[in-house]
C-alpha positions in Angstrom: -10.2 4.9 -6.9 -7.3 3.4 -8.8 -4.9 2.5 -6.2 -1.9 4.7 -6.5 1.5 3.5 -5.3 2.0 6.5 -3.0 -1.3 5.6 -1.3 0.2 2.3 -0.2 3.1 4.1 1.4 0.6 6.5 3.1 -1.4 3.6 4.4 1.7 2.0 6.0 2.8 5.3 7.4 -0.7 5.9 9.0 -0.5 2.4 10.5 2.6 3.2 12.4 5.2 2.7 9.7 4.9 -1.1 9.7 1.9 -3.1 8.5 0.7 -6.6 7.5 -1.1 -6.9 4.2 -4.4 -7.5 5.9 -4.0 -4.1 7.8 -3.3 -2.4 4.4 -6.3 -3.9 2.7 -8.5 -2.8 5.7 -7.1 0.7 5.5 -8.1 0.9 1.9 -11.5 -0.5 2.6 -12.0 2.0 5.4 -11.0 4.8 3.2 -14.2 4.5 1.2 -12.3 5.3 -2.0 -12.2 1.9 -3.7 -14.3 1.5 -6.8 -16.6 -1.3 -7.5 -14.2 -2.4 -10.2 -11.4 -2.6 -7.7 -13.5 -4.7 -5.4 -14.4 -7.3 -8.1 -13.3 -10.9 -7.4 -10.5 -12.1 -9.7 -10.0 -15.6 -11.1 -7.7 -16.1 -8.1 -10.8 -15.7 -5.9 -9.6 -12.5 -4.3 -10.5 -8.7 -4.6 -8.6 -7.0 -7.5 -7.4 -4.3 -5.1 -5.5 -6.9 -3.1 -3.5 -7.9 -6.1 -2.8 -4.2 -7.0 -1.7 -3.4 -3.4 0.8 -6.3 -3.5 2.1 -5.1 -6.9 2.7 -1.7 -5.5 4.4 -3.2 -2.4 6.7 -5.2 -4.6 7.7 -2.0 -6.6 8.3 0.0 -3.5 10.5 -2.8 -2.1 12.7 -2.9 -5.3 13.0 1.0 -5.0 14.1 0.7 -1.4 11.1 2.5 0.0 9.8 -0.5 1.9 11.5 -3.4 3.6 10.2 -6.9 4.2 9.9 -7.7 7.9 8.2 -11.0 7.8 5.7 -12.9 5.7 3.1 -10.3 4.5 4.6 -7.6 6.8 6.4 -4.4 5.5 8.0 -1.4 7.0 8.8 2.0 5.7 12.5 2.8 5.2 14.0 6.2 5.7 13.9 6.6 1.8 10.1 5.8 1.9 9.6 8.4 4.7 11.5 11.0 2.7 9.4 10.2 -0.4 6.2 10.8 1.6 7.6 14.1 2.9 8.5 15.2 -0.6 5.0 14.4 -1.8 3.5 16.5 1.0 5.7 19.5 0.0 4.4 19.2 -3.6 0.9 20.1 -2.4 
C-alpha cells in the first residue's frame, strides 16, 4: 500500500482523534496493508513508511486539518473531521 494522506487522518480518527506518531505507525502495521517496499529500512535507519507518515502529517498541519499537541502528538481539527466526513460521503 502506498500510504495515502487521508489514511493518516483516518488512523488518528480511529485512535480517538488524537495520537502520537508511534500509535499511528502501529495502526498502519496492524492494518496489514503496508507493502514490503514501505517497510524497507532507509538510510536514516527507519522504515520508509514512518517517513511517509510524518510527511503527510506535515502537509495536513499546513492545511489546518491537524494540530500539533506536543512532541510527536497530533489532533484532528474540525476542518480535518469535516474532510473525513466528506470523504465518506464520496463513497
